[in-house]
ROGUKOL-663792 format. One record per residue (C-alpha): residue in one letter; chain; x, y negated, z; residue number from 0. Coordinates in nm, 3 decimals. Layout:
<sites>
   aa   ch        px        py        pz     i
    A    A         X         Y         Z   NUM
...
</sites>
This chain:
<sites>
   aa   ch        px        py        pz     i
    M    A    -0.233     2.616    -0.157     0
    N    A    -0.046     2.909     0.023     1
    K    A     0.284     2.737    -0.093     2
    L    A     0.180     2.442     0.101     3
    F    A     0.107     2.631     0.400     4
    A    A     0.439     2.815     0.370     5
    C    A     0.612     2.501     0.350     6
    A    A     0.439     2.342     0.640     7
    A    A     0.546     2.643     0.834     8
    L    A     0.905     2.601     0.740     9
    I    A     0.881     2.231     0.833    10
    G    A     0.752     2.312     1.169    11
    A    A     1.025     2.556     1.228    12
    F    A     1.277     2.264     1.148    13
    G    A     1.104     2.023     1.351    14
    L    A     1.125     2.252     1.667    15
    A    A     1.493     2.320     1.589    16
    V    A     1.715     2.120     1.842    17
    P    A     2.075     2.166     1.813    18
    A    A     2.193     2.343     2.144    19
    Q    A     2.471     2.120     2.217    20
    A    A     2.247     1.800     2.271    21
    E    A     1.941     2.010     2.423    22
    S    A     2.151     2.156     2.699    23
    G    A     2.328     1.844     2.833    24
    G    A     2.171     1.554     2.639    25
    V    A     1.970     1.243     2.752    26
    K    A     1.704     1.082     2.530    27
    I    A     1.852     0.716     2.477    28
    G    A     1.590     0.612     2.233    29
    T    A     1.429     0.622     1.885    30
    L    A     1.578     0.595     1.529    31
    S    A     1.303     0.493     1.273    32
    C    A     1.418     0.486     0.919    33
    N    A     1.266     0.385     0.583    34
    E    A     1.390     0.607     0.292    35
    R    A     1.372     0.467    -0.049    36
    G    A     1.215     0.651    -0.356    37
    G    A     1.388     0.861    -0.605    38
    W    A     1.397     1.163    -0.848    39
    G    A     1.500     1.493    -0.689    40
    L    A     1.782     1.639    -0.891    41
    I    A     1.672     1.998    -0.868    42
    L    A     1.988     2.107    -0.663    43
    G    A     1.978     1.798    -0.452    44
    S    A     1.922     1.433    -0.396    45
    T    A     2.056     1.103    -0.240    46
    R    A     1.830     0.819    -0.111    47
    A    A     1.918     0.503     0.075    48
    L    A     1.786     0.454     0.412    49
    S    A     1.710     0.136     0.622    50
    C    A     1.700     0.221     1.012    51
    T    A     1.640     0.086     1.346    52
    F    A     1.737     0.232     1.661    53
    S    A     1.526     0.106     1.973    54
    S    A     1.634     0.179     2.331    55
    G    A     1.445    -0.021     2.597    56
    D    A     1.522    -0.411     2.510    57
    R    A     1.788    -0.293     2.273    58
    V    A     1.758    -0.307     1.885    59
    E    A     2.025    -0.199     1.641    60
    R    A     1.993    -0.201     1.265    61
    Y    A     2.169     0.051     1.063    62
    E    A     2.188     0.124     0.672    63
    G    A     2.298     0.442     0.488    64
    N    A     2.182     0.721     0.290    65
    M    A     2.011     1.088     0.314    66
    T    A     2.127     1.355     0.093    67
    K    A     1.958     1.654     0.039    68
    I    A     2.132     1.971    -0.089    69
    G    A     1.924     2.267    -0.210    70
    V    A     1.596     2.266    -0.402    71
    D    A     1.465     1.896    -0.460    72
    I    A     1.229     1.894    -0.736    73
    G    A     0.992     1.579    -0.834    74
    Y    A     0.970     1.219    -0.748    75
    Q    A     0.929     1.087    -0.400    76
    H    A     0.801     0.684    -0.393    77
    S    A     0.904     0.619    -0.027    78
    G    A     0.943     0.788     0.298    79
    A    A     0.920     0.716     0.685    80
    L    A     1.133     0.922     0.943    81
    V    A     1.143     0.912     1.307    82
    W    A     1.368     1.084     1.572    83
    A    A     1.423     1.093     1.923    84
    V    A     1.805     1.009     1.980    85
    I    A     1.977     1.256     2.223    86
    A    A     2.333     1.169     2.336    87
    P    A     2.561     1.329     2.622    88
    H    A     2.487     1.025     2.856    89
    S    A     2.271     0.714     2.864    90
    D    A     2.547     0.449     2.830    91
    T    A     2.624     0.468     2.458    92
    A    A     2.819     0.180     2.290    93
    H    A     2.660    -0.042     2.029    94
    G    A     2.694     0.105     1.692    95
    A    A     2.738     0.466     1.843    96
    L    A     2.484     0.637     1.578    97
    S    A     2.722     0.532     1.309    98
    G    A     2.875     0.838     1.141    99
    H    A     2.799     1.155     0.966   100
    Y    A     2.512     1.380     1.037   101
    A    A     2.410     1.701     0.916   102
    G    A     2.114     1.977     0.962   103
    G    A     1.821     2.168     0.817   104
    T    A     1.562     1.972     0.588   105
    A    A     1.232     2.064     0.433   106
    S    A     0.943     1.850     0.290   107
    A    A     0.638     1.894     0.051   108
    T    A     0.466     1.578    -0.136   109
    A    A     0.164     1.597    -0.354   110
    G    A     0.026     1.262    -0.317   111
    V    A     0.118     1.209     0.037   112
    G    A     0.328     1.474     0.193   113
    V    A     0.525     1.575     0.509   114
    G    A     0.882     1.673     0.617   115
    A    A     1.140     1.725     0.881   116
    N    A     1.519     1.682     0.924   117
    A    A     1.669     1.796     1.234   118
    L    A     2.020     1.672     1.245   119
    I    A     2.341     1.633     1.454   120
    G    A     2.650     1.421     1.425   121
    G    A     2.759     1.056     1.488   122
    L    A     3.023     0.979     1.742   123
    D    A     3.230     1.288     1.798   124
    R    A     2.922     1.498     1.658   125
    S    A     2.759     1.433     2.013   126
    I    A     2.437     1.287     1.879   127
    A    A     2.139     1.473     1.796   128
    L    A     1.839     1.365     1.595   129
    Q    A     1.515     1.540     1.679   130
    P    A     1.226     1.476     1.484   131
    I    A     0.932     1.294     1.659   132
    S    A     0.689     1.292     1.388   133
    V    A     0.700     1.441     1.035   134
    E    A     0.832     1.210     0.758   135
    G    A     0.543     1.052     0.563   136
    T    A     0.614     1.048     0.199   137
    T    A     0.437     0.971    -0.122   138
    G    A     0.476     1.101    -0.477   139
    L    A     0.524     1.448    -0.595   140
    D    A     0.812     1.638    -0.471   141
    V    A     0.922     1.960    -0.295   142
    A    A     1.257     2.004    -0.116   143
    A    A     1.441     2.238     0.129   144
    G    A     1.793     2.292     0.219   145
    I    A     2.072     2.133     0.398   146
    G    A     2.037     1.746     0.495   147
    A    A     2.325     1.502     0.524   148
    M    A     2.296     1.161     0.656   149
    T    A     2.526     0.853     0.681   150
    L    A     2.461     0.555     0.900   151
    R    A     2.655     0.240     0.931   152
    S    A     2.579    -0.030     1.164   153
    E    A     2.479    -0.368     1.016   154
    S    A     2.637    -0.567     1.294   155
</sites>
């Protein structure tokens, strides 16, 4: 039980971490919601497919990609849901601007139902920050902590 609380504290720390570049001059332009497919953690990392929707007012964009976790990742995760606030340098971003590579800290713990958080920065000229709005909801039996790398591609 102490390990679960320690992991929850670590998750909270990552959830509060917003990249300084985006925090100092950024504007929240919308929300990115992703469904993460299940899969095995391969002890030193994992890669799972993502299906995402970016919403900003009446604007909706669809993205696909993958989330790679490098570090400790042990167990099986059935599925996951991730939600981020999208922070950009200005509010008039082009369609598909979230496409690109992201990196940052990641942590999660799942025993039946679990939680996790990923604070990431990347996208167009590394100017987009993804700040966790709510912790990810996962099912399975898995523990992961380390560096997260995500790639997004616009579906249109």
